[in-house]
N, C-alpha and C positions, 0 to 999 in steps of 0.2 A: 430273410436271405441268408443262405448257409455260408460259413466260413471258408474261404478260399483254400487255406491250409490248416489242417487239424494238428494240435500238438497234444503229445502224452508223454508225461514223465514218470517213469516206473523203475524203481530198482536201478537207477543210473543209465537207463536207456531213454533217450529222448527221441522219440517217433515223431516225424513231420510227415503228414499224409495229404498229398494233392486231393482236393476234394471238389472237383468239377466232372463227376463222371458221365455226366449227359454230354460233355464236350471232350471226352477221352482225356481229361485233365490238362487240355491245352492251356498254355501259360497266358494269361493277361496281366495287365497292370496291377490288378487287386492281388493276383497271386505273388506278385513279386514284392508288393508291400508287405503282405503277411510273412513272406520268407525272411525279409529284411527285419521285420519285428521279432520273428523267432530266433533269428541269429543273434540279435541284441540280447535276448533272454538267455541264450546258451552261453554267450561270451560273459555275461553278468554272473553265471552260476556254475563256474569251472569245478567246484567241489560236489555238485549235484549231478552233473552230466559227464558220464564216463565214455559214452559212444552214442552217436547220431545214426538214426536210421531214415532214410528218404524212402518213400514209397507212394503209391497212387491207389485212390478207391476205384473199385470196379474192375473192368477188363482190361485196362491199359495203365501203364506206368505215366506216360506223358506222350501226346501226339504231336508235341512240338509247340511253336508259337502259335497262338489265337489269331489266325489270318484275319479274322474281322476286327481285331484289335489294332492292327498296323496303321490304319488310317485314321484312328480316333484322336480326340483332343485330350491331353492330360494336364494335370496340375503341373505347377513349377518344379515339383521334385522329380519329375519324369524327364530328366535331362537325357542326352544321348549315352551316358554312361552308367545310369542307374541300374539297368538290368545286369549289364556285365559286372558291375562292381558287386551286386547281390550274389551271383554266381561265384565271384571271386571270394567272397565273405565265406561262403559255405565251405570252398576248397580250402581255404586258409584256417579253418577251425582247428585248434590244437589236438582235439581228440580224434579218434578213428571216426571216419563217416563211411557208412554202407548204404548203397542203394539196392533195393529188391525191385527186380524188374520184370512184370508180365505183360503181355501184350505190346502195344506200340511204345516204342522209344526212338523217337525221330527228331532229327534236327536240333531244335532248341530243347527238347526233351533228353536227346543224347547228350547235348552240353551240360544240362544239370546232372545228368548221371556220372558224367566225366568229372565232376565235382567231388565225387566220392572216391575214397581210397580202395573200396572194395565192391564190386559189382556182382550180385547173384543173380542169375536169370533164371527164369522158368522156360521150359521148352517153347512155349507159345510166344515167347518174346520176339519181336520184330525191331531190329535196330537199323537206323539208316540216317544218311545226311541228304537231304533233299534241298539244301540251299540253292543248288543249280536249277531245280525245277521251276523256283519262284524268282529268278534273277537275284538272289540274295548272296550275301558274303558274310561268313561268321563274325561275330562280334562279341559272343560269350565264351570264348576260350578254345573252340573246337580246333583251329589251326595249330594250336600249340599243344593241347592236351591229347588229342586223338593220336598224333604220330608219335608222341612219347610213350603212348600205352601199346600200341600195336605196330609201330614202324612206320616209316614214310610211304613206302610202296603201298601198303595195304591201306593207309589212310587216304592216299590220293585215288586208290581204287574205289573206296566207299564214296568219296565226294565226287568223283568225276562220273560214276555210274548211277548214283542216286538208288543202288539196289537195296533191298531188304536183307538182312541176315539174321537168321533164326538163332534162338537161344544156344544151340548145340554149335552153330557156326562161330557164334561169339565168343564161346569158350575156347574153340579151336584156335582162334586168331589172337587169343589173349584180351579180347575186349571185356569179356565176362570172367571173373576168377574161377566160377564153376556153374554149372547149369544142371537143374533138377526138374523133374515131372512137376507140372503145375500143381498137383495135389499136395506135393511135399514142400512147396515153396515156404509157407509159413513156418513150418517145423525146421526146415533147413536155415532159416534167418534167425529163428529163436536160437537154435543150438550155437550157430556162429557168433552172435552177438553175445550170448551167455559166456562163450569161451572168451571172448575179448574182455567182458567186465570182470571175469574173474583173475585175470592177469594184474599187474601192477599199472594203474592209470598213469602214474608217473612215466614208468618205462615207455609205455606205448607213445605218449606224447613227445619224450625225449627222442625216441626213435624216429618218429615221423618228421620232427624237426630236423634231425641230422641228415635224413634223406633228402627233404626239401631244401635245406641250406646248400647241400653239396651237389644239387642237381645240375649237370652239364660242366662240372669241374673235372679236370684231369684226374686220374686215379690217385696219384701221389698227393695232390692237392687236396683231395677228398679224404685220404687217409690221414693227412696231417691235421685236417680239420677235426676229424673224429678223436685224434689222440689228444688235442689240446681243448676241444669244446665238450666231450662226453661228460655227462654227469656221473658216470659209473654208478657206484653202490648207492642204494637209498635207504630210507629209514626203515622200510619194511623188510629189507634183505635177511636180516637175522632171524626175524619171526617166521618168515617163509620157509627158511632153511630149516629151522627147527621143527616147523609143522610137517615138512616132508619126512624127517628122521624118525617121527614117532611111529 
């Protein structure tokens, strides 16, 4: 039996690849157990992982929750919060998290992508929230993360209509940071993650924490938080400036 989620760590980039291509990488309990285990690894190795990449094998990122899995019998660890907690763990990782999306990115798959800080979409991407088609309500964060990313009105449009939005549409509404032709997706992801890793890992993590910690605060409160909580200059600052001046 193949692994539900593959993990590869190279030069600071930890790639987690959903590996159920015959099911369009639909999410079952085994997938979540694997994601949780990989989150454990990443959390335990902050000096080795500077950026996390989420992606899917085959023609789709993730078609959503495996509907065949909804009525299954799970072991004790599969309580009502385990899956949502796993998505939250990925979203709460201190380092930048990037999702590379091709093909389907629907419902639970969209919730997984929303755990990423950056979404890079291929033109073939199909984003959608189909909870309403199955008489379901989000429990993995969509009701909070989607409107924060694209605004309340657009989020409600996606959820009420259950329509699909292509990669270019997702870029236009701010769901995807940018969209590229399918043939260029791998190169675009490699370039972006390399840029991230070339910068100070400490800076990226501190900036992410500042933004997350002040989300929802009034401007003045957020500014005060930054003034008093910012880590400012790091141990690499002098060396990086000296290198630039050469």
